C-alpha beads as a LAMMPS data file, in Angstrom:
LAMMPS data file: protein, C-alpha beads

349 atoms
348 bonds

1 atom types
1 bond types

-500.0 500.0 xlo xhi
-500.0 500.0 ylo yhi
-500.0 500.0 zlo zhi

Masses

1 110.0

Atoms # bond

1 1 1 -387.386 204.124 233.033
2 1 1 -385.781 200.628 232.251
3 1 1 -387.228 197.457 231.053
4 1 1 -386.210 195.590 234.325
5 1 1 -388.554 197.961 236.335
6 1 1 -391.561 196.272 234.683
7 1 1 -391.137 192.757 235.978
8 1 1 -393.202 191.288 238.702
9 1 1 -393.604 187.696 239.990
10 1 1 -395.914 185.845 237.503
11 1 1 -397.165 182.376 237.131
12 1 1 -399.186 180.864 234.301
13 1 1 -402.150 180.101 236.742
14 1 1 -402.717 183.905 237.035
15 1 1 -403.859 183.939 233.272
16 1 1 -407.546 183.674 232.524
17 1 1 -408.037 180.837 229.969
18 1 1 -411.539 181.565 229.573
19 1 1 -413.655 184.816 229.842
20 1 1 -416.136 185.603 232.563
21 1 1 -419.625 184.103 231.923
22 1 1 -421.015 187.460 231.476
23 1 1 -419.014 190.257 229.854
24 1 1 -419.855 192.919 232.510
25 1 1 -419.408 190.616 235.589
26 1 1 -415.612 190.342 235.430
27 1 1 -413.952 191.938 238.514
28 1 1 -412.845 195.601 238.514
29 1 1 -409.982 197.057 240.546
30 1 1 -410.339 200.958 240.770
31 1 1 -407.315 202.890 241.265
32 1 1 -407.423 206.558 242.289
33 1 1 -404.157 207.912 240.691
34 1 1 -404.148 210.985 243.013
35 1 1 -404.333 209.279 246.265
36 1 1 -403.345 205.537 245.387
37 1 1 -406.604 204.388 247.041
38 1 1 -407.795 201.022 245.647
39 1 1 -411.384 199.564 245.568
40 1 1 -412.672 196.219 244.460
41 1 1 -415.793 196.320 242.414
42 1 1 -417.646 194.335 239.624
43 1 1 -417.106 195.778 236.065
44 1 1 -420.797 196.794 235.637
45 1 1 -420.246 199.048 238.606
46 1 1 -418.005 201.322 236.359
47 1 1 -420.811 203.778 235.632
48 1 1 -421.004 204.713 239.304
49 1 1 -417.675 206.676 238.761
50 1 1 -418.936 208.871 235.963
51 1 1 -421.730 211.431 235.302
52 1 1 -423.998 212.641 232.539
53 1 1 -421.973 214.016 229.643
54 1 1 -418.856 212.112 230.485
55 1 1 -417.452 210.341 227.448
56 1 1 -416.286 206.801 226.871
57 1 1 -414.039 206.366 223.926
58 1 1 -413.862 202.878 222.416
59 1 1 -412.058 201.151 219.731
60 1 1 -414.390 199.625 217.107
61 1 1 -411.837 197.456 215.325
62 1 1 -412.930 193.995 214.313
63 1 1 -410.705 191.029 214.697
64 1 1 -410.714 188.637 211.580
65 1 1 -409.790 185.002 211.560
66 1 1 -406.142 185.426 210.813
67 1 1 -404.648 182.036 211.530
68 1 1 -404.512 179.345 208.769
69 1 1 -403.208 175.916 208.656
70 1 1 -401.890 174.371 205.390
71 1 1 -399.375 172.290 203.724
72 1 1 -396.327 172.692 201.655
73 1 1 -396.475 171.476 198.142
74 1 1 -394.385 168.250 197.277
75 1 1 -393.213 167.620 200.819
76 1 1 -396.808 167.987 202.397
77 1 1 -394.999 169.741 205.433
78 1 1 -397.555 171.359 207.825
79 1 1 -397.488 175.003 207.724
80 1 1 -399.030 177.605 209.981
81 1 1 -399.791 181.004 208.432
82 1 1 -400.769 184.179 210.495
83 1 1 -402.337 186.878 208.186
84 1 1 -400.969 190.268 209.277
85 1 1 -402.481 192.568 206.642
86 1 1 -403.642 192.944 203.040
87 1 1 -401.120 194.495 200.860
88 1 1 -402.954 194.519 197.526
89 1 1 -406.671 193.294 197.120
90 1 1 -406.463 193.057 193.342
91 1 1 -403.478 190.775 193.386
92 1 1 -404.433 188.980 196.488
93 1 1 -401.333 190.029 198.156
94 1 1 -401.029 189.462 202.045
95 1 1 -398.182 190.219 204.593
96 1 1 -398.008 187.138 206.681
97 1 1 -395.901 185.286 209.402
98 1 1 -394.998 181.671 208.533
99 1 1 -394.230 178.881 210.979
100 1 1 -391.838 177.187 210.600
101 1 1 -390.267 180.057 208.631
102 1 1 -386.984 178.341 207.850
103 1 1 -388.861 175.854 205.407
104 1 1 -390.274 178.454 203.337
105 1 1 -388.583 180.015 200.368
106 1 1 -389.665 182.482 197.373
107 1 1 -391.484 180.391 194.880
108 1 1 -392.740 177.725 197.163
109 1 1 -396.376 176.987 197.012
110 1 1 -398.736 176.242 199.810
111 1 1 -402.344 174.856 200.105
112 1 1 -405.051 175.364 202.414
113 1 1 -408.197 173.472 203.352
114 1 1 -409.416 170.039 202.238
115 1 1 -408.849 169.118 198.655
116 1 1 -406.351 171.877 198.172
117 1 1 -409.193 174.523 198.335
118 1 1 -406.759 177.512 198.058
119 1 1 -403.178 177.882 197.071
120 1 1 -400.676 180.522 197.695
121 1 1 -397.292 181.343 196.400
122 1 1 -394.332 182.892 198.399
123 1 1 -393.235 185.870 196.413
124 1 1 -391.189 187.785 198.962
125 1 1 -389.317 186.602 202.097
126 1 1 -387.309 189.736 202.857
127 1 1 -390.069 191.867 204.655
128 1 1 -389.446 192.753 208.301
129 1 1 -392.820 191.076 209.199
130 1 1 -392.176 187.654 207.598
131 1 1 -393.303 186.715 204.086
132 1 1 -395.516 188.021 201.316
133 1 1 -398.010 185.585 199.827
134 1 1 -399.953 185.890 196.657
135 1 1 -403.122 183.675 197.020
136 1 1 -404.212 181.957 193.967
137 1 1 -407.941 182.149 193.554
138 1 1 -410.053 182.508 190.353
139 1 1 -413.354 183.905 191.906
140 1 1 -414.353 187.472 192.652
141 1 1 -412.610 189.361 195.474
142 1 1 -415.756 188.893 197.661
143 1 1 -415.579 185.097 197.183
144 1 1 -411.937 185.057 197.943
145 1 1 -412.450 186.792 201.201
146 1 1 -415.139 184.566 202.116
147 1 1 -413.043 181.426 201.481
148 1 1 -409.948 182.887 203.168
149 1 1 -411.981 183.561 206.321
150 1 1 -413.880 180.441 206.249
151 1 1 -410.392 178.606 206.296
152 1 1 -409.044 180.833 209.065
153 1 1 -409.262 180.440 212.813
154 1 1 -409.914 183.044 215.523
155 1 1 -406.291 184.424 216.401
156 1 1 -406.583 183.993 220.148
157 1 1 -403.156 184.302 221.592
158 1 1 -401.456 180.944 222.181
159 1 1 -400.408 181.923 225.794
160 1 1 -404.070 182.316 226.600
161 1 1 -404.995 178.810 225.475
162 1 1 -403.412 176.389 222.866
163 1 1 -406.806 175.344 221.457
164 1 1 -409.273 177.884 220.040
165 1 1 -412.830 176.808 220.792
166 1 1 -416.046 177.817 219.061
167 1 1 -417.173 180.457 221.494
168 1 1 -413.771 182.272 220.956
169 1 1 -415.123 183.596 217.687
170 1 1 -417.675 185.658 219.455
171 1 1 -415.873 186.251 222.846
172 1 1 -412.532 187.431 221.421
173 1 1 -414.454 190.526 219.933
174 1 1 -416.104 193.587 221.328
175 1 1 -419.837 193.706 220.886
176 1 1 -419.449 197.018 218.839
177 1 1 -416.657 195.708 216.626
178 1 1 -417.307 197.153 213.250
179 1 1 -414.186 197.860 211.056
180 1 1 -412.317 194.722 210.172
181 1 1 -408.518 194.570 210.314
182 1 1 -407.256 193.704 213.830
183 1 1 -405.430 190.464 214.687
184 1 1 -405.440 191.253 218.306
185 1 1 -408.658 192.251 220.122
186 1 1 -408.842 195.454 222.125
187 1 1 -409.439 193.539 225.506
188 1 1 -410.543 196.432 227.582
189 1 1 -413.583 196.926 225.400
190 1 1 -414.494 193.180 225.808
191 1 1 -415.997 193.931 229.230
192 1 1 -418.853 195.955 227.771
193 1 1 -422.246 194.211 227.265
194 1 1 -425.263 195.604 225.547
195 1 1 -426.980 195.881 228.844
196 1 1 -424.109 198.098 230.411
197 1 1 -424.081 200.276 227.168
198 1 1 -427.855 200.712 227.616
199 1 1 -427.388 201.598 231.404
200 1 1 -424.675 204.182 230.367
201 1 1 -427.024 205.653 227.754
202 1 1 -429.864 206.021 230.367
203 1 1 -427.421 207.785 232.813
204 1 1 -426.385 210.134 230.044
205 1 1 -422.865 208.893 229.677
206 1 1 -421.867 209.452 226.019
207 1 1 -419.908 207.005 223.739
208 1 1 -417.504 207.705 220.884
209 1 1 -415.508 205.372 218.626
210 1 1 -412.034 205.550 217.112
211 1 1 -410.474 202.597 215.089
212 1 1 -407.071 201.108 215.635
213 1 1 -406.323 197.837 214.041
214 1 1 -404.317 196.139 216.758
215 1 1 -401.490 194.022 215.521
216 1 1 -398.960 191.357 216.798
217 1 1 -396.827 194.096 217.938
218 1 1 -398.851 194.283 221.120
219 1 1 -397.229 190.859 222.015
220 1 1 -393.764 191.572 220.644
221 1 1 -391.050 191.174 223.427
222 1 1 -389.189 194.186 224.413
223 1 1 -385.571 193.159 224.280
224 1 1 -383.825 196.416 225.232
225 1 1 -383.139 197.677 228.723
226 1 1 -383.159 201.144 227.606
227 1 1 -386.796 201.770 226.617
228 1 1 -386.135 204.801 224.375
229 1 1 -384.506 202.415 222.038
230 1 1 -387.587 200.211 221.674
231 1 1 -389.489 200.404 218.332
232 1 1 -393.139 199.780 218.350
233 1 1 -394.789 198.206 215.171
234 1 1 -396.924 200.531 213.200
235 1 1 -400.618 200.072 213.478
236 1 1 -403.329 201.589 211.199
237 1 1 -405.813 204.054 212.828
238 1 1 -408.734 206.330 212.108
239 1 1 -410.118 209.249 214.139
240 1 1 -413.185 210.527 212.459
241 1 1 -414.460 214.150 212.587
242 1 1 -417.247 213.008 214.872
243 1 1 -415.118 211.307 217.308
244 1 1 -412.808 214.309 217.310
245 1 1 -415.689 216.714 217.859
246 1 1 -417.188 214.515 220.715
247 1 1 -413.839 214.325 222.545
248 1 1 -412.957 218.030 222.120
249 1 1 -416.654 219.133 223.190
250 1 1 -416.379 216.961 226.361
251 1 1 -413.093 218.440 227.340
252 1 1 -414.062 222.087 226.557
253 1 1 -417.133 221.423 228.776
254 1 1 -415.038 219.994 231.710
255 1 1 -416.437 216.415 231.355
256 1 1 -414.387 213.302 231.849
257 1 1 -412.844 211.669 228.653
258 1 1 -412.374 207.771 229.442
259 1 1 -409.896 205.801 227.136
260 1 1 -411.118 202.202 226.996
261 1 1 -407.812 200.496 226.553
262 1 1 -404.357 200.977 225.532
263 1 1 -405.183 201.013 221.820
264 1 1 -407.492 203.925 222.287
265 1 1 -404.931 205.890 224.394
266 1 1 -402.187 205.388 221.833
267 1 1 -404.633 206.599 219.183
268 1 1 -405.792 209.784 220.893
269 1 1 -402.315 210.630 222.016
270 1 1 -401.212 210.386 218.327
271 1 1 -403.916 212.515 217.048
272 1 1 -403.552 215.332 219.744
273 1 1 -403.073 218.987 218.841
274 1 1 -402.411 222.066 220.909
275 1 1 -404.234 222.597 224.052
276 1 1 -405.054 218.888 224.555
277 1 1 -407.779 218.661 221.799
278 1 1 -407.573 215.928 219.078
279 1 1 -407.958 216.361 215.326
280 1 1 -409.543 214.072 212.707
281 1 1 -406.865 212.064 210.997
282 1 1 -406.002 208.612 209.697
283 1 1 -402.781 206.980 209.123
284 1 1 -400.240 204.667 210.935
285 1 1 -398.962 205.039 214.489
286 1 1 -395.924 203.528 216.218
287 1 1 -396.255 205.681 219.315
288 1 1 -394.753 204.190 222.379
289 1 1 -395.793 205.606 225.690
290 1 1 -393.814 204.867 228.798
291 1 1 -392.779 206.867 231.939
292 1 1 -392.466 209.758 232.193
293 1 1 -395.193 210.905 229.831
294 1 1 -397.661 213.900 229.950
295 1 1 -401.127 212.727 228.914
296 1 1 -403.235 215.371 227.442
297 1 1 -406.629 213.991 226.470
298 1 1 -408.014 211.284 228.607
299 1 1 -408.769 211.707 232.408
300 1 1 -409.347 208.163 233.049
301 1 1 -408.680 204.665 231.381
302 1 1 -409.849 201.116 231.535
303 1 1 -407.262 198.288 230.993
304 1 1 -406.810 194.439 231.596
305 1 1 -404.071 193.342 233.873
306 1 1 -401.016 192.969 231.392
307 1 1 -398.041 190.651 231.396
308 1 1 -394.667 191.538 232.891
309 1 1 -392.366 193.667 230.651
310 1 1 -395.207 194.450 228.139
311 1 1 -395.599 197.727 226.422
312 1 1 -399.264 197.790 227.655
313 1 1 -398.139 197.748 231.235
314 1 1 -395.577 200.347 230.473
315 1 1 -398.377 202.654 229.137
316 1 1 -400.715 202.032 232.116
317 1 1 -397.934 202.829 234.615
318 1 1 -397.312 205.974 232.830
319 1 1 -400.860 207.016 233.205
320 1 1 -401.601 205.818 236.670
321 1 1 -398.116 206.568 238.117
322 1 1 -395.337 203.978 238.204
323 1 1 -395.350 203.135 242.009
324 1 1 -399.127 203.191 242.261
325 1 1 -399.835 200.891 239.277
326 1 1 -397.064 198.418 240.303
327 1 1 -398.639 198.418 243.902
328 1 1 -402.020 197.751 242.335
329 1 1 -400.796 194.800 240.354
330 1 1 -399.456 193.450 243.612
331 1 1 -402.685 193.835 245.304
332 1 1 -404.489 192.162 242.245
333 1 1 -402.235 189.159 242.606
334 1 1 -402.948 188.956 246.391
335 1 1 -406.876 189.137 245.723
336 1 1 -406.724 186.671 242.840
337 1 1 -407.651 188.819 240.034
338 1 1 -407.324 186.983 236.623
339 1 1 -404.654 188.591 234.343
340 1 1 -404.391 188.768 230.415
341 1 1 -406.808 188.890 227.499
342 1 1 -409.681 187.090 229.064
343 1 1 -409.049 188.531 232.572
344 1 1 -410.294 191.045 234.869
345 1 1 -410.008 194.858 234.340
346 1 1 -408.729 198.040 236.165
347 1 1 -410.118 201.444 236.128
348 1 1 -407.662 204.339 236.768
349 1 1 -409.421 207.641 237.778

Bonds

1 1 1 2
2 1 2 3
3 1 3 4
4 1 4 5
5 1 5 6
6 1 6 7
7 1 7 8
8 1 8 9
9 1 9 10
10 1 10 11
11 1 11 12
12 1 12 13
13 1 13 14
14 1 14 15
15 1 15 16
16 1 16 17
17 1 17 18
18 1 18 19
19 1 19 20
20 1 20 21
21 1 21 22
22 1 22 23
23 1 23 24
24 1 24 25
25 1 25 26
26 1 26 27
27 1 27 28
28 1 28 29
29 1 29 30
30 1 30 31
31 1 31 32
32 1 32 33
33 1 33 34
34 1 34 35
35 1 35 36
36 1 36 37
37 1 37 38
38 1 38 39
39 1 39 40
40 1 40 41
41 1 41 42
42 1 42 43
43 1 43 44
44 1 44 45
45 1 45 46
46 1 46 47
47 1 47 48
48 1 48 49
49 1 49 50
50 1 50 51
51 1 51 52
52 1 52 53
53 1 53 54
54 1 54 55
55 1 55 56
56 1 56 57
57 1 57 58
58 1 58 59
59 1 59 60
60 1 60 61
61 1 61 62
62 1 62 63
63 1 63 64
64 1 64 65
65 1 65 66
66 1 66 67
67 1 67 68
68 1 68 69
69 1 69 70
70 1 70 71
71 1 71 72
72 1 72 73
73 1 73 74
74 1 74 75
75 1 75 76
76 1 76 77
77 1 77 78
78 1 78 79
79 1 79 80
80 1 80 81
81 1 81 82
82 1 82 83
83 1 83 84
84 1 84 85
85 1 85 86
86 1 86 87
87 1 87 88
88 1 88 89
89 1 89 90
90 1 90 91
91 1 91 92
92 1 92 93
93 1 93 94
94 1 94 95
95 1 95 96
96 1 96 97
97 1 97 98
98 1 98 99
99 1 99 100
100 1 100 101
101 1 101 102
102 1 102 103
103 1 103 104
104 1 104 105
105 1 105 106
106 1 106 107
107 1 107 108
108 1 108 109
109 1 109 110
110 1 110 111
111 1 111 112
112 1 112 113
113 1 113 114
114 1 114 115
115 1 115 116
116 1 116 117
117 1 117 118
118 1 118 119
119 1 119 120
120 1 120 121
121 1 121 122
122 1 122 123
123 1 123 124
124 1 124 125
125 1 125 126
126 1 126 127
127 1 127 128
128 1 128 129
129 1 129 130
130 1 130 131
131 1 131 132
132 1 132 133
133 1 133 134
134 1 134 135
135 1 135 136
136 1 136 137
137 1 137 138
138 1 138 139
139 1 139 140
140 1 140 141
141 1 141 142
142 1 142 143
143 1 143 144
144 1 144 145
145 1 145 146
146 1 146 147
147 1 147 148
148 1 148 149
149 1 149 150
150 1 150 151
151 1 151 152
152 1 152 153
153 1 153 154
154 1 154 155
155 1 155 156
156 1 156 157
157 1 157 158
158 1 158 159
159 1 159 160
160 1 160 161
161 1 161 162
162 1 162 163
163 1 163 164
164 1 164 165
165 1 165 166
166 1 166 167
167 1 167 168
168 1 168 169
169 1 169 170
170 1 170 171
171 1 171 172
172 1 172 173
173 1 173 174
174 1 174 175
175 1 175 176
176 1 176 177
177 1 177 178
178 1 178 179
179 1 179 180
180 1 180 181
181 1 181 182
182 1 182 183
183 1 183 184
184 1 184 185
185 1 185 186
186 1 186 187
187 1 187 188
188 1 188 189
189 1 189 190
190 1 190 191
191 1 191 192
192 1 192 193
193 1 193 194
194 1 194 195
195 1 195 196
196 1 196 197
197 1 197 198
198 1 198 199
199 1 199 200
200 1 200 201
201 1 201 202
202 1 202 203
203 1 203 204
204 1 204 205
205 1 205 206
206 1 206 207
207 1 207 208
208 1 208 209
209 1 209 210
210 1 210 211
211 1 211 212
212 1 212 213
213 1 213 214
214 1 214 215
215 1 215 216
216 1 216 217
217 1 217 218
218 1 218 219
219 1 219 220
220 1 220 221
221 1 221 222
222 1 222 223
223 1 223 224
224 1 224 225
225 1 225 226
226 1 226 227
227 1 227 228
228 1 228 229
229 1 229 230
230 1 230 231
231 1 231 232
232 1 232 233
233 1 233 234
234 1 234 235
235 1 235 236
236 1 236 237
237 1 237 238
238 1 238 239
239 1 239 240
240 1 240 241
241 1 241 242
242 1 242 243
243 1 243 244
244 1 244 245
245 1 245 246
246 1 246 247
247 1 247 248
248 1 248 249
249 1 249 250
250 1 250 251
251 1 251 252
252 1 252 253
253 1 253 254
254 1 254 255
255 1 255 256
256 1 256 257
257 1 257 258
258 1 258 259
259 1 259 260
260 1 260 261
261 1 261 262
262 1 262 263
263 1 263 264
264 1 264 265
265 1 265 266
266 1 266 267
267 1 267 268
268 1 268 269
269 1 269 270
270 1 270 271
271 1 271 272
272 1 272 273
273 1 273 274
274 1 274 275
275 1 275 276
276 1 276 277
277 1 277 278
278 1 278 279
279 1 279 280
280 1 280 281
281 1 281 282
282 1 282 283
283 1 283 284
284 1 284 285
285 1 285 286
286 1 286 287
287 1 287 288
288 1 288 289
289 1 289 290
290 1 290 291
291 1 291 292
292 1 292 293
293 1 293 294
294 1 294 295
295 1 295 296
296 1 296 297
297 1 297 298
298 1 298 299
299 1 299 300
300 1 300 301
301 1 301 302
302 1 302 303
303 1 303 304
304 1 304 305
305 1 305 306
306 1 306 307
307 1 307 308
308 1 308 309
309 1 309 310
310 1 310 311
311 1 311 312
312 1 312 313
313 1 313 314
314 1 314 315
315 1 315 316
316 1 316 317
317 1 317 318
318 1 318 319
319 1 319 320
320 1 320 321
321 1 321 322
322 1 322 323
323 1 323 324
324 1 324 325
325 1 325 326
326 1 326 327
327 1 327 328
328 1 328 329
329 1 329 330
330 1 330 331
331 1 331 332
332 1 332 333
333 1 333 334
334 1 334 335
335 1 335 336
336 1 336 337
337 1 337 338
338 1 338 339
339 1 339 340
340 1 340 341
341 1 341 342
342 1 342 343
343 1 343 344
344 1 344 345
345 1 345 346
346 1 346 347
347 1 347 348
348 1 348 349
């Protein structure tokens, strides 16, 4: 498969700038990957496709307020910082992206917040991800994190909406978010409400949770036509003993395993062992899934409608079948489905 095969006619008005009023009332396109048949439903209808003891597998990562605005010392030039990951908690070291990057050098000091509430020093500008900052803060680690997050803004992607609003802090997050570390939300999971989870429980549908801290690599442009030459950014993940046992028990009993989003699918395909079972593990994954690919764990998946040429679209096409998924996207366009982070969803069964 080549990059050019994942293009489709796209316009900005197809993007959802705001989420549905109720999480579980976005639209749901259901694609049968065996027959290519398509149905149009509301998301909360999803449980009609599953039975008792089927297993929904969620990503319980939690997005943190990763975008900060500050100023450079002396010149007072405005600087935007995007926190990527913490490198050393004791030394207050963080891996960051800086905009505009060309104005920042090693030794430069930056200040964030009113009255220069927090300072930082650039100590490295040679990392592949951007810069390394050492934050200058005298208080405890807990006080530092509180101050840092108080200064930060919800990292809603710019292509969704330029201005972040108050409701984004809650809506750009799943209701089961638990383990902090993501700078991008696992969007498929954002369609689940407390009421829908309760209905699943009543029906006997099981839930399990893995953690993958989604990074900016989800939005990185693929710039090679030969997909085998594209390198994904590494993302940290955890598959607990409990999650592995739940997945393996469901598979052995012949029940369906449903991957809620591409982050879940990437994680379980990283942790897979012989016979399509998964093992408890934690670490980093840069697994890139595209056609052709032999999936060994999940029987079904939920995903939003992704942008042209994106790695998420490539994974969805590998799972649902390239021709069937691209046709489903064409139908979704014709039917006015909303694309992107806050958009509608697709269930592939």
